[in-house]
N, CA and C atoms as a LAMMPS dump frame, in Angstrom:
ITEM: TIMESTEP
0
ITEM: NUMBER OF ATOMS
654
ITEM: BOX BOUNDS ff ff ff
-5.0000000000000000e+02 5.0000000000000000e+02
-5.0000000000000000e+02 5.0000000000000000e+02
-5.0000000000000000e+02 5.0000000000000000e+02
ITEM: ATOMS id mol type element x y z
1 1 1 N 0.935 -1.046 0.041
2 1 2 C 0.239 0.371 -0.36
3 1 3 C 1.143 1.328 -0.153
4 2 1 N 0.38 1.909 -0.776
5 2 2 C 1.685 3.406 -0.799
6 2 3 C 0.594 4.886 0.343
7 3 1 N 1.526 5.283 0.607
8 3 2 C 0.962 6.547 1.73
9 3 3 C 2.102 7.705 1.347
10 4 1 N 1.23 8.82 2.026
11 4 2 C 1.865 9.931 1.695
12 4 3 C 1.955 10.404 3.3
13 5 1 N 3.023 11.067 2.981
14 5 2 C 3.472 12.026 4.766
15 5 3 C 3.478 13.477 4.58
16 6 1 N 2.226 13.885 5.431
17 6 2 C 2.867 15.244 5.615
18 6 3 C 2.183 16.066 6.901
19 7 1 N 2.954 16.888 7.127
20 7 2 C 2.746 17.473 8.528
21 7 3 C 2.412 16.541 10.055
22 8 1 N 3.116 15.747 9.627
23 8 2 C 2.805 14.167 11.075
24 8 3 C 2.14 13.247 10.815
25 9 1 N 1.637 13.062 9.244
26 9 2 C 0.123 12.421 9.382
27 9 3 C 0.703 11.258 8.107
28 10 1 N 0.186 10.128 8.261
29 10 2 C 0.326 9.61 7.17
30 10 3 C -1.148 9.025 6.192
31 11 1 N -1.112 9.18 5.065
32 11 2 C -2.621 9.004 4.427
33 11 3 C -2.337 7.44 3.863
34 12 1 N -3.406 6.856 3.319
35 12 2 C -3.101 5.787 2.727
36 12 3 C -3.362 6.441 1.036
37 13 1 N -2.932 6.145 -0.104
38 13 2 C -3.183 6.682 -1.116
39 13 3 C -2.725 5.526 -2.579
40 14 1 N -3.471 5.44 -3.553
41 14 2 C -3.025 4.317 -4.634
42 14 3 C -2.004 4.794 -5.292
43 15 1 N -2.168 4.158 -6.588
44 15 2 C -0.851 4.753 -7.048
45 15 3 C -0.484 5.706 -8.004
46 16 1 N -1.767 6.55 -8.054
47 16 2 C -1.954 7.599 -8.734
48 16 3 C -1.757 9.064 -7.967
49 17 1 N -1.813 8.807 -6.144
50 17 2 C -1.476 9.573 -5.2
51 17 3 C -3.177 10.2 -4.919
52 18 1 N -4.174 8.798 -5.671
53 18 2 C -5.843 9.599 -4.68
54 18 3 C -5.962 8.868 -3.204
55 19 1 N -5.889 9.485 -2.52
56 19 2 C -6.605 9.316 -0.916
57 19 3 C -7.352 7.914 -0.935
58 20 1 N -7.301 6.914 -0.659
59 20 2 C -7.524 5.55 -0.642
60 20 3 C -9.085 5.356 -0.248
61 21 1 N -9.632 6.289 1.134
62 21 2 C -10.833 6.493 2.215
63 21 3 C -10.675 7.911 2.166
64 22 1 N -11.925 8.238 1.455
65 22 2 C -12.439 9.729 1.21
66 22 3 C -12.549 10.415 2.637
67 23 1 N -12.942 9.442 3.745
68 23 2 C -13.335 9.962 4.909
69 23 3 C -11.814 10.102 5.716
70 24 1 N -10.542 10.082 5.031
71 24 2 C -9.551 10.296 5.991
72 24 3 C -9.027 11.494 5.649
73 25 1 N -9.771 12.131 4.564
74 25 2 C -9.252 13.415 3.689
75 25 3 C -9.582 14.356 5.158
76 26 1 N -8.151 15.457 5.241
77 26 2 C -8.751 16.815 5.749
78 26 3 C -7.366 17.661 5.218
79 27 1 N -7.819 18.84 5.522
80 27 2 C -6.716 19.854 5.361
81 27 3 C -5.23 19.91 4.491
82 28 1 N -4.832 18.72 5.57
83 28 2 C -3.361 18.791 5.195
84 28 3 C -3.011 17.91 4.518
85 29 1 N -4.203 16.772 3.937
86 29 2 C -3.721 15.942 2.227
87 29 3 C -3.742 16.537 1.695
88 30 1 N -4.91 18.273 1.326
89 30 2 C -4.632 19.083 0.234
90 30 3 C -3.197 20.004 -0.006
91 31 1 N -3.048 20.266 1.327
92 31 2 C -1.714 21.213 1.274
93 31 3 C -0.295 20.284 0.751
94 32 1 N -0.585 18.878 1.76
95 32 2 C 0.559 18.222 1.153
96 32 3 C 0.964 17.308 -0.34
97 33 1 N -0.257 17.417 -0.565
98 33 2 C -0.622 17.251 -2.359
99 33 3 C -0.052 18.348 -3.449
100 34 1 N 0.149 19.317 -2.867
101 34 2 C -0.216 20.797 -3.492
102 34 3 C 0.285 20.075 -4.756
103 35 1 N 1.863 20.361 -4.207
104 35 2 C 3.299 20.61 -5.051
105 35 3 C 2.707 19.493 -6.357
106 36 1 N 2.429 18.229 -5.891
107 36 2 C 2.693 17.164 -6.884
108 36 3 C 1.372 17.174 -7.856
109 37 1 N 0.172 18.341 -7.613
110 37 2 C -0.441 18.673 -8.976
111 37 3 C 0.067 19.746 -9.486
112 38 1 N 1.422 20.419 -9.434
113 38 2 C 1.696 21.803 -9.587
114 38 3 C 1.151 22.763 -9.377
115 39 1 N 1.035 22.841 -8.287
116 39 2 C 0.697 24.17 -7.348
117 39 3 C 1.748 24.359 -6.257
118 40 1 N 2.54 25.174 -6.752
119 40 2 C 3.961 25.519 -6.549
120 40 3 C 4.028 26.382 -5.166
121 41 1 N 3.319 27.483 -5.456
122 41 2 C 2.741 28.456 -3.985
123 41 3 C 1.742 28.401 -3.112
124 42 1 N 1.04 26.931 -2.866
125 42 2 C 0.18 26.563 -1.669
126 42 3 C -1.139 27.248 -2.453
127 43 1 N -2.163 26.448 -1.429
128 43 2 C -3.661 26.495 -1.92
129 43 3 C -4.104 27.954 -1.518
130 44 1 N -4.613 28.79 -2.48
131 44 2 C -5.324 30.009 -1.973
132 44 3 C -7.053 29.816 -1.562
133 45 1 N -7.315 31.14 -1.522
134 45 2 C -8.919 30.8 -1.069
135 45 3 C -9.564 30.244 -2.478
136 46 1 N -9.168 30.914 -3.364
137 46 2 C -9.76 30.458 -4.745
138 46 3 C -10.02 28.672 -5.477
139 47 1 N -8.734 28.324 -4.68
140 47 2 C -8.465 26.715 -4.482
141 47 3 C -9.183 26.399 -4.014
142 48 1 N -9.33 26.779 -2.599
143 48 2 C -10.335 26.029 -1.364
144 48 3 C -11.769 26.417 -1.871
145 49 1 N -12.159 27.226 -2.581
146 49 2 C -13.551 27.26 -3.025
147 49 3 C -13.945 26.066 -4.085
148 50 1 N -13.054 25.525 -4.545
149 50 2 C -13.341 24.773 -5.691
150 50 3 C -13.147 23.301 -5.044
151 51 1 N -12.264 23.145 -3.785
152 51 2 C -11.792 21.475 -3.326
153 51 3 C -13.248 21.495 -2.276
154 52 1 N -13.705 22.503 -1.548
155 52 2 C -14.414 22.277 -0.462
156 52 3 C -16.062 22.368 -1.25
157 53 1 N -16.325 22.781 -2.66
158 53 2 C -17.472 22.434 -3.484
159 53 3 C -17.216 21.254 -3.722
160 54 1 N -16.715 20.577 -4.125
161 54 2 C -16.212 19.248 -4.436
162 54 3 C -17.081 18.311 -3.36
163 55 1 N -16.015 18.99 -2.275
164 55 2 C -16.356 17.723 -1.301
165 55 3 C -18.483 18.107 -0.554
166 56 1 N -18.556 19.396 -0.712
167 56 2 C -20.091 19.461 -0.055
168 56 3 C -20.794 18.616 -0.709
169 57 1 N -20.572 18.941 -2.007
170 57 2 C -21.518 18.306 -3.175
171 57 3 C -21.623 16.938 -3.107
172 58 1 N -20.448 16.037 -2.866
173 58 2 C -20.84 15.134 -2.595
174 58 3 C -20.813 14.19 -1.141
175 59 1 N -20.554 15.302 -0.49
176 59 2 C -22.168 14.354 0.963
177 59 3 C -23.259 14.621 0.667
178 60 1 N -23.549 15.473 -0.071
179 60 2 C -25.129 16.256 -0.372
180 60 3 C -25.65 14.728 -1.176
181 61 1 N -24.829 14.713 -1.977
182 61 2 C -25.845 13.981 -2.857
183 61 3 C -24.928 12.825 -3.6
184 62 1 N -23.947 12.504 -2.21
185 62 2 C -22.905 10.834 -2.844
186 62 3 C -22.594 10.927 -4.207
187 63 1 N -22.156 11.661 -4.665
188 63 2 C -21.667 12.06 -6.313
189 63 3 C -20.554 12.982 -6.238
190 64 1 N -19.532 12.698 -6.901
191 64 2 C -18.788 14.127 -7.102
192 64 3 C -19.271 14.39 -7.97
193 65 1 N -19.036 16.023 -8.303
194 65 2 C -19.969 17.486 -8.992
195 65 3 C -19.216 16.928 -10.439
196 66 1 N -19.588 17.267 -11.668
197 66 2 C -18.627 17.577 -12.918
198 66 3 C -18.141 18.778 -12.633
199 67 1 N -17.173 18.648 -13.729
200 67 2 C -16.031 20.079 -13.831
201 67 3 C -17.279 21.5 -14.24
202 68 1 N -17.974 21.056 -15.033
203 68 2 C -19.369 22.25 -15.554
204 68 3 C -19.681 22.846 -13.944
205 69 1 N -19.973 22.255 -13.177
206 69 2 C -20.827 22.5 -11.593
207 69 3 C -19.496 23.482 -10.852
208 70 1 N -18.351 22.635 -10.995
209 70 2 C -17.421 23.469 -10.078
210 70 3 C -17.121 24.714 -10.475
211 71 1 N -17.193 24.995 -11.978
212 71 2 C -16.344 25.606 -12.242
213 71 3 C -17.609 26.94 -12.525
214 72 1 N -18.834 26.937 -12.942
215 72 2 C -19.621 27.479 -12.757
216 72 3 C -19.966 28.134 -11.297
217 73 1 N -20.137 27.265 -10.097
218 73 2 C -20.866 27.955 -9.403
219 73 3 C -19.347 28.371 -8.669
220 74 1 N -17.843 28.16 -9.15
221 74 2 C -17.352 28.972 -8.404
222 74 3 C -16.278 30.477 -9.686
223 75 1 N -17.618 30.252 -10.459
224 75 2 C -16.999 31.539 -11.75
225 75 3 C -15.692 31.864 -12.256
226 76 1 N -15.656 30.127 -13.093
227 76 2 C -14.912 30.189 -13.667
228 76 3 C -14.646 29.689 -15.105
229 77 1 N -13.968 30.402 -15.46
230 77 2 C -13.865 29.776 -17.076
231 77 3 C -12.68 28.778 -17.489
232 78 1 N -12.439 28.186 -18.439
233 78 2 C -11.072 27.309 -18.781
234 78 3 C -10.399 28.152 -18.653
235 79 1 N -9.879 29.438 -18.614
236 79 2 C -8.407 30.196 -18.881
237 79 3 C -8.128 30.392 -16.841
238 80 1 N -9.374 30.135 -16.257
239 80 2 C -8.944 30.429 -14.686
240 80 3 C -9.003 29.236 -14.475
241 81 1 N -9.42 27.892 -14.416
242 81 2 C -9.368 27.189 -14.231
243 81 3 C -7.991 26.675 -14.318
244 82 1 N -7.706 26.755 -15.325
245 82 2 C -6.489 26.075 -15.904
246 82 3 C -4.824 26.686 -15.168
247 83 1 N -5.291 27.748 -14.606
248 83 2 C -4.111 28.645 -13.753
249 83 3 C -4.664 27.803 -12.165
250 84 1 N -5.56 27.573 -11.741
251 84 2 C -6.043 27.279 -10.474
252 84 3 C -5.428 25.904 -10.57
253 85 1 N -5.945 25.037 -11.512
254 85 2 C -5.609 23.672 -11.074
255 85 3 C -4.88 23.025 -12.862
256 86 1 N -3.543 23.076 -12.987
257 86 2 C -2.906 22.696 -14.62
258 86 3 C -2.669 21.493 -15.141
259 87 1 N -3.114 20.802 -13.538
260 87 2 C -3.177 18.837 -13.684
261 87 3 C -4.668 18.389 -14.505
262 88 1 N -5.65 19.253 -14.12
263 88 2 C -6.799 19.643 -14.969
264 88 3 C -7.976 19.15 -13.51
265 89 1 N -9.124 18.854 -13.895
266 89 2 C -10.243 18.674 -12.791
267 89 3 C -10.1 17.175 -11.987
268 90 1 N -10.049 16.013 -12.133
269 90 2 C -9.756 14.647 -11.721
270 90 3 C -8.453 14.823 -11.017
271 91 1 N -7.552 15.023 -12.19
272 91 2 C -5.934 14.772 -11.537
273 91 3 C -5.458 15.935 -10.98
274 92 1 N -6.101 17.383 -10.314
275 92 2 C -5.807 18.553 -9.496
276 92 3 C -6.77 18.376 -8.778
277 93 1 N -8.022 19.6 -9.145
278 93 2 C -9.346 19.36 -7.659
279 93 3 C -9.682 18.518 -7.248
280 94 1 N -9.961 17.039 -7.821
281 94 2 C -10.48 16.05 -7.341
282 94 3 C -9.484 15.654 -6.597
283 95 1 N -8.631 15.15 -6.838
284 95 2 C -7.038 14.739 -6.068
285 95 3 C -7.35 15.432 -5.145
286 96 1 N -7.319 16.707 -4.699
287 96 2 C -6.328 17.71 -3.829
288 96 3 C -8.273 17.68 -2.727
289 97 1 N -9.167 17.143 -3.272
290 97 2 C -10.67 17.194 -2.6
291 97 3 C -10.761 16.077 -1.496
292 98 1 N -10.085 15.04 -1.826
293 98 2 C -10.255 13.995 -1.923
294 98 3 C -11.166 12.875 -2.411
295 99 1 N -11.501 12.694 -3.639
296 99 2 C -13.148 13.348 -4.115
297 99 3 C -13.187 12.113 -5.474
298 100 1 N -13.076 11.342 -6.254
299 100 2 C -13.194 11.382 -7.838
300 100 3 C -14.861 10.831 -8.026
301 101 1 N -14.514 10.546 -9.391
302 101 2 C -15.553 9.653 -10.348
303 101 3 C -15.935 8.652 -9.699
304 102 1 N -14.92 7.906 -9.179
305 102 2 C -15.093 6.7 -8.447
306 102 3 C -16.063 6.354 -6.858
307 103 1 N -15.993 7.703 -6.619
308 103 2 C -16.771 7.558 -5.304
309 103 3 C -18.21 8.085 -5.769
310 104 1 N -19.29 7.648 -5.657
311 104 2 C -20.449 7.96 -6.465
312 104 3 C -21.524 6.862 -5.447
313 105 1 N -22.661 6.89 -5.883
314 105 2 C -23.566 6.447 -5.381
315 105 3 C -24.132 5.759 -6.733
316 106 1 N -23.964 4.189 -6.642
317 106 2 C -24.489 3.065 -7.91
318 106 3 C -25.508 2.617 -7.759
319 107 1 N -25.841 3.266 -9.215
320 107 2 C -27.604 2.892 -9.178
321 107 3 C -27.561 2.378 -10.722
322 108 1 N -28.797 1.558 -11.105
323 108 2 C -28.651 0.881 -12.203
324 108 3 C -29.54 1.653 -13.059
325 109 1 N -29.548 1.764 -14.848
326 109 2 C -29.482 2.004 -15.587
327 109 3 C -30.692 1.135 -16.521
328 110 1 N -31.232 1.443 -17.488
329 110 2 C -32.053 0.967 -17.951
330 110 3 C -31.663 1.26 -19.768
331 111 1 N -31.479 -0.055 -20.676
332 111 2 C -31.457 0.583 -22.044
333 111 3 C -32.004 0.314 -22.92
334 112 1 N -32.773 2.089 -23.085
335 112 2 C -34.14 2.045 -23.654
336 112 3 C -33.547 1.447 -25.816
337 113 1 N -34.5 1.977 -25.97
338 113 2 C -34.621 1.341 -27.566
339 113 3 C -33.654 1.997 -27.887
340 114 1 N -32.283 1.136 -29.268
341 114 2 C -31.925 2.071 -29.856
342 114 3 C -32.198 2.858 -30.724
343 115 1 N -31.793 4.216 -31.02
344 115 2 C -31.972 4.672 -32.61
345 115 3 C -31.853 4.19 -33.697
346 116 1 N -32.097 4.474 -34.657
347 116 2 C -32.564 3.929 -35.886
348 116 3 C -31.414 4.032 -36.571
349 117 1 N -30.613 5.122 -36.168
350 117 2 C -29.16 5.471 -36.913
351 117 3 C -28.209 4.501 -36.49
352 118 1 N -28.266 3.926 -35.833
353 118 2 C -26.996 3.063 -34.968
354 118 3 C -27.151 1.735 -35.147
355 119 1 N -26.146 1.232 -36.188
356 119 2 C -26.346 0.191 -36.616
357 119 3 C -26.175 -1.176 -35.387
358 120 1 N -27.161 -1.94 -35.869
359 120 2 C -26.772 -3.336 -34.901
360 120 3 C -26.046 -3.984 -34.714
361 121 1 N -25.303 -4.25 -33.697
362 121 2 C -24.274 -5.286 -33.167
363 121 3 C -24.606 -7.046 -32.666
364 122 1 N -23.882 -7.972 -33.248
365 122 2 C -23.669 -8.848 -32.929
366 122 3 C -24.778 -9.34 -31.767
367 123 1 N -25.718 -10.009 -31.302
368 123 2 C -25.657 -10.397 -30.12
369 123 3 C -25.049 -10.831 -28.596
370 124 1 N -23.697 -11.578 -29.51
371 124 2 C -22.837 -12.106 -28.654
372 124 3 C -21.782 -10.985 -28.426
373 125 1 N -21.728 -10.02 -29.075
374 125 2 C -20.896 -8.686 -28.58
375 125 3 C -20.898 -8.47 -27.154
376 126 1 N -19.662 -9.14 -26.135
377 126 2 C -19.776 -8.151 -24.605
378 126 3 C -18.518 -7.088 -24.749
379 127 1 N -18.623 -6.045 -23.839
380 127 2 C -17.628 -5.5 -23.538
381 127 3 C -17.746 -5.68 -21.879
382 128 1 N -16.435 -6.182 -21.773
383 128 2 C -16.309 -6.042 -20.137
384 128 3 C -15.778 -4.496 -19.706
385 129 1 N -16.902 -4.083 -18.654
386 129 2 C -17.258 -2.792 -17.962
387 129 3 C -16.536 -2.885 -16.495
388 130 1 N -16.375 -1.859 -16.116
389 130 2 C -16.094 -2.185 -14.309
390 130 3 C -17.363 -1.527 -13.787
391 131 1 N -17.499 -1.557 -12.606
392 131 2 C -18.351 -1.108 -11.39
393 131 3 C -19.359 0.399 -12.139
394 132 1 N -18.587 1.155 -12.804
395 132 2 C -19.314 2.641 -13.173
396 132 3 C -19.41 2.571 -14.589
397 133 1 N -19.381 1.64 -15.296
398 133 2 C -19.175 1.59 -16.723
399 133 3 C -18.041 1.823 -17.612
400 134 1 N -17.346 2.429 -16.89
401 134 2 C -16.027 2.622 -17.897
402 134 3 C -15.431 0.688 -18.202
403 135 1 N -15.497 0.916 -19.594
404 135 2 C -14.56 -0.21 -20.64
405 135 3 C -13.105 -0.51 -19.911
406 136 1 N -13.396 -2.133 -19.148
407 136 2 C -11.575 -2.247 -18.558
408 136 3 C -10.513 -2.446 -19.545
409 137 1 N -10.762 -2.994 -20.833
410 137 2 C -9.775 -3.138 -22.049
411 137 3 C -9.768 -2.149 -22.968
412 138 1 N -9.204 -0.79 -23.116
413 138 2 C -9.405 0.411 -24.319
414 138 3 C -9.247 -0.522 -25.582
415 139 1 N -8.713 -1.793 -25.794
416 139 2 C -8.889 -2.135 -27.176
417 139 3 C -10.038 -2.937 -27.74
418 140 1 N -10.742 -2.803 -26.68
419 140 2 C -11.908 -3.53 -27.155
420 140 3 C -13.399 -2.251 -27.455
421 141 1 N -12.672 -1.415 -27.455
422 141 2 C -13.535 -0.372 -28.445
423 141 3 C -13.944 -0.196 -29.259
424 142 1 N -15.21 -0.308 -29.865
425 142 2 C -14.946 0.242 -31.21
426 142 3 C -16.277 1.388 -31.018
427 143 1 N -16.735 1.721 -32.249
428 143 2 C -18.079 2.573 -32.465
429 143 3 C -19.464 2.559 -32.104
430 144 1 N -19.752 1.191 -31.834
431 144 2 C -20.871 0.391 -31.175
432 144 3 C -20.771 1.044 -29.448
433 145 1 N -19.77 0.514 -29.177
434 145 2 C -19.631 0.637 -27.816
435 145 3 C -20.39 2.008 -27.304
436 146 1 N -19.417 2.917 -28.276
437 146 2 C -19.812 4.666 -27.898
438 146 3 C -21.318 5.156 -27.924
439 147 1 N -21.693 4.458 -29.228
440 147 2 C -22.94 4.797 -29.164
441 147 3 C -24.046 4.053 -28.418
442 148 1 N -23.765 3.11 -27.944
443 148 2 C -24.573 2.366 -27.403
444 148 3 C -24.689 2.823 -25.738
445 149 1 N -23.175 2.872 -25.473
446 149 2 C -23.284 3.723 -24.279
447 149 3 C -23.76 5.011 -24.032
448 150 1 N -24.03 5.833 -24.882
449 150 2 C -24.454 7.03 -24.862
450 150 3 C -25.72 6.763 -24.666
451 151 1 N -26.507 5.962 -25.401
452 151 2 C -27.701 5.93 -25.659
453 151 3 C -28.216 5.231 -24.246
454 152 1 N -27.546 4.38 -23.646
455 152 2 C -28.068 3.984 -22.659
456 152 3 C -28.072 5.019 -21.034
457 153 1 N -26.795 5.857 -21.302
458 153 2 C -26.597 7.101 -20.291
459 153 3 C -27.772 8.092 -20.589
460 154 1 N -28.5 8.139 -21.839
461 154 2 C -29.221 9.289 -22.151
462 154 3 C -28.454 10.603 -22.445
463 155 1 N -27.488 10.403 -23.119
464 155 2 C -27.159 11.204 -22.969
465 155 3 C -27.069 12.198 -24.394
466 156 1 N -27.034 11.582 -25.625
467 156 2 C -27.423 12.219 -26.852
468 156 3 C -27.884 10.97 -27.693
469 157 1 N -28.706 10.816 -28.609
470 157 2 C -29.131 9.84 -29.672
471 157 3 C -27.985 8.861 -30.427
472 158 1 N -27.734 10.044 -30.628
473 158 2 C -26.626 9.975 -31.944
474 158 3 C -25.681 11.015 -32.019
475 159 1 N -24.186 10.48 -32.157
476 159 2 C -22.831 11.319 -32.256
477 159 3 C -22.762 11.938 -33.262
478 160 1 N -22.519 13.373 -33.114
479 160 2 C -22.249 14.595 -33.819
480 160 3 C -21.384 14.333 -34.75
481 161 1 N -20.503 15.271 -35.913
482 161 2 C -19.014 15.184 -35.957
483 161 3 C -18.664 15.853 -35.462
484 162 1 N -18.97 16.709 -34.03
485 162 2 C -18.061 17.309 -33.062
486 162 3 C -17.933 16.522 -31.804
487 163 1 N -18.98 15.366 -31.691
488 163 2 C -18.486 14.564 -30.077
489 163 3 C -17.684 13.6 -30.897
490 164 1 N -17.27 12.997 -32.04
491 164 2 C -16.471 11.983 -32.633
492 164 3 C -15.598 12.915 -32.797
493 165 1 N -15.01 14.048 -32.83
494 165 2 C -13.85 14.372 -32.84
495 165 3 C -13.54 14.264 -31.562
496 166 1 N -14.08 15.144 -30.395
497 166 2 C -13.229 14.924 -29.307
498 166 3 C -13.164 13.487 -28.738
499 167 1 N -14.181 12.782 -29.165
500 167 2 C -13.771 10.875 -28.713
501 167 3 C -12.615 10.553 -29.243
502 168 1 N -12.583 10.947 -30.81
503 168 2 C -11.176 10.511 -31.423
504 168 3 C -9.976 10.995 -31.024
505 169 1 N -10.243 12.05 -30.114
506 169 2 C -8.745 12.946 -30.074
507 169 3 C -8.435 12.437 -28.487
508 170 1 N -9.195 12.222 -27.8
509 170 2 C -8.904 11.515 -26.688
510 170 3 C -8.539 10.08 -26.488
511 171 1 N -8.939 9.313 -27.619
512 171 2 C -8.076 8.172 -27.996
513 171 3 C -6.96 8.743 -28.269
514 172 1 N -6.854 9.185 -29.533
515 172 2 C -5.67 9.41 -30.398
516 172 3 C -4.244 9.49 -29.43
517 173 1 N -4.725 10.824 -28.4
518 173 2 C -3.919 11.032 -27.069
519 173 3 C -3.697 10.174 -26.293
520 174 1 N -4.549 8.952 -26.101
521 174 2 C -4.304 7.897 -25.116
522 174 3 C -3.094 7.048 -26.027
523 175 1 N -3.731 6.827 -27.094
524 175 2 C -2.607 5.902 -27.764
525 175 3 C -1.343 6.327 -27.94
526 176 1 N -0.973 7.723 -28.136
527 176 2 C 0.478 8.364 -28.358
528 176 3 C 0.937 8.438 -26.973
529 177 1 N 0.724 8.466 -26.097
530 177 2 C 0.889 9.226 -24.564
531 177 3 C 0.673 7.622 -23.628
532 178 1 N -0.48 7.221 -23.689
533 178 2 C -0.586 6.072 -22.639
534 178 3 C -1.361 7.165 -21.623
535 179 1 N -2.202 7.867 -21.56
536 179 2 C -2.051 8.648 -20.1
537 179 3 C -3.613 9.562 -21.271
538 180 1 N -4.461 9.662 -19.952
539 180 2 C -5.866 10.247 -20.817
540 180 3 C -5.572 11.638 -20.871
541 181 1 N -5.756 13.146 -21.816
542 181 2 C -5.603 14.025 -21.334
543 181 3 C -6.521 14.536 -20.672
544 182 1 N -6.371 15.603 -20.208
545 182 2 C -6.955 16.438 -19.056
546 182 3 C -8.303 17.155 -19.869
547 183 1 N -9.256 17.471 -19.41
548 183 2 C -10.022 18.182 -19.725
549 183 3 C -9.62 19.761 -20.462
550 184 1 N -8.487 20.376 -19.76
551 184 2 C -8.314 21.209 -19.915
552 184 3 C -7.564 21.324 -21.426
553 185 1 N -6.494 20.453 -21.631
554 185 2 C -6.169 19.545 -23.127
555 185 3 C -6.817 19.472 -24.14
556 186 1 N -7.967 18.679 -23.409
557 186 2 C -8.803 18.499 -24.631
558 186 3 C -10.107 20.086 -25.315
559 187 1 N -9.77 20.649 -24.848
560 187 2 C -11.145 21.678 -25.152
561 187 3 C -9.876 22.622 -25.843
562 188 1 N -8.606 22.502 -25.155
563 188 2 C -7.639 23.64 -26.336
564 188 3 C -7.489 22.943 -27.459
565 189 1 N -6.984 21.456 -27.716
566 189 2 C -7.085 20.991 -28.666
567 189 3 C -8.111 21.292 -29.795
568 190 1 N -9.291 21.144 -29.189
569 190 2 C -10.386 20.804 -30.224
570 190 3 C -10.916 21.945 -30.346
571 191 1 N -10.22 23.436 -29.92
572 191 2 C -10.493 24.794 -29.741
573 191 3 C -12.49 24.985 -29.33
574 192 1 N -12.448 24.357 -28.089
575 192 2 C -14.403 24.422 -27.704
576 192 3 C -13.75 24.792 -25.973
577 193 1 N -14.9 25.601 -25.199
578 193 2 C -14.84 25.881 -23.86
579 193 3 C -15.588 25.282 -23.123
580 194 1 N -15.347 25.009 -21.951
581 194 2 C -16.069 24.587 -20.941
582 194 3 C -17.928 24.023 -21.291
583 195 1 N -18.311 25.744 -21.782
584 195 2 C -19.861 25.209 -22.124
585 195 3 C -20.286 24.319 -23.012
586 196 1 N -19.061 24.981 -24.208
587 196 2 C -19.699 24.008 -25.198
588 196 3 C -19.241 22.248 -25.051
589 197 1 N -18.128 22.144 -24.315
590 197 2 C -18.043 20.942 -23.746
591 197 3 C -18.989 20.094 -23.207
592 198 1 N -19.932 20.535 -22.291
593 198 2 C -21.083 20.581 -21.65
594 198 3 C -22.149 20.498 -22.375
595 199 1 N -22.647 20.688 -23.13
596 199 2 C -23.867 20.704 -24.657
597 199 3 C -23.024 19.49 -24.793
598 200 1 N -21.68 19.194 -24.96
599 200 2 C -21.851 17.978 -26.44
600 200 3 C -22.235 16.353 -25.098
601 201 1 N -21.18 16.714 -23.856
602 201 2 C -21.134 15.497 -23.018
603 201 3 C -21.805 16.301 -21.729
604 202 1 N -23.109 16.256 -21.758
605 202 2 C -23.593 16.653 -19.82
606 202 3 C -23.601 15.718 -18.741
607 203 1 N -22.803 14.772 -19.093
608 203 2 C -22.557 13.854 -17.436
609 203 3 C -21.543 14.065 -17.348
610 204 1 N -20.439 15.151 -17.933
611 204 2 C -19.169 15.326 -17.617
612 204 3 C -18.147 15.14 -18.544
613 205 1 N -16.511 15.271 -17.773
614 205 2 C -15.615 14.751 -18.984
615 205 3 C -15.508 13.565 -18.933
616 206 1 N -15.214 13.156 -17.778
617 206 2 C -14.889 11.799 -17.482
618 206 3 C -16.027 10.993 -17.666
619 207 1 N -17.028 11.077 -17.067
620 207 2 C -18.189 10.387 -16.969
621 207 3 C -18.781 10.261 -18.049
622 208 1 N -18.97 11.347 -18.869
623 208 2 C -19.083 11.2 -20.381
624 208 3 C -18.353 11.099 -21.314
625 209 1 N -17.493 12.023 -22.379
626 209 2 C -16.206 12.008 -23.423
627 209 3 C -15.373 10.861 -22.887
628 210 1 N -14.837 10.765 -21.472
629 210 2 C -13.702 9.456 -21.594
630 210 3 C -14.18 8.521 -21.599
631 211 1 N -15.706 8.391 -21.368
632 211 2 C -16.145 6.818 -20.589
633 211 3 C -16.663 6.454 -22.368
634 212 1 N -17.15 7.353 -23.198
635 212 2 C -17.33 7.067 -24.308
636 212 3 C -16.767 7.211 -25.46
637 213 1 N -14.942 7.565 -25.32
638 213 2 C -14.465 6.853 -25.736
639 213 3 C -13.315 5.785 -25.468
640 214 1 N -14.198 4.736 -24.099
641 214 2 C -13.509 3.806 -23.818
642 214 3 C -12.208 3.952 -23.003
643 215 1 N -11.987 4.949 -22.029
644 215 2 C -10.642 5.187 -21.329
645 215 3 C -11.35 5.409 -20.163
646 216 1 N -10.654 5.427 -18.893
647 216 2 C -11.296 5.82 -17.491
648 216 3 C -9.51 6.307 -17.153
649 217 1 N -9.356 6.968 -16.261
650 217 2 C -8.4 7.285 -15.071
651 217 3 C -8.145 6.523 -14.202
652 218 1 N -7.649 5.387 -14.029
653 218 2 C -7.373 4.615 -12.974
654 218 3 C -6.858 4.772 -11.634
């Protein structure tokens, strides 16, 4: 088991530096992790506003808020968010808050009728997914997975050219770098802001675009 030590305290963390048990989180964990997420001069009031918002929403709704919610409620646009959390939402703000998409209420979903535009897939086709619906092996991804997952989550009926642009960009980046690009990197590379990303993927960046791309931040 990995550990992180700060201010005389020891925290159990995973291989990516996320705290194992969100109930063990305190402000010292955030302070001690700040430099790991490229915040060199300590956490400011603006950082704490986002961090505490994430934790408050989780404790109220048992679900990590989306990047859209966090930015909107803290008066942030993409540029301002990037200045505060250069490593992104999940690997920056959420890591400091001790909360990620993996901490959420588990519910079942119903797969409704597929849109006519979606090509049929063989009945024996099986996709291995984790508890949260993320594809376990990125190499098993195909366009059918993306379309069916979007329909299952009622995100949209049929992906547009812009949806595919973002999804394929995420997959291309992962193939080249073996790392899922941050929400900041994806927005900048595709010339969109957080508002447009929200219109495209209302479930969020990781629970929306990244999931449909067949990837996950482990």
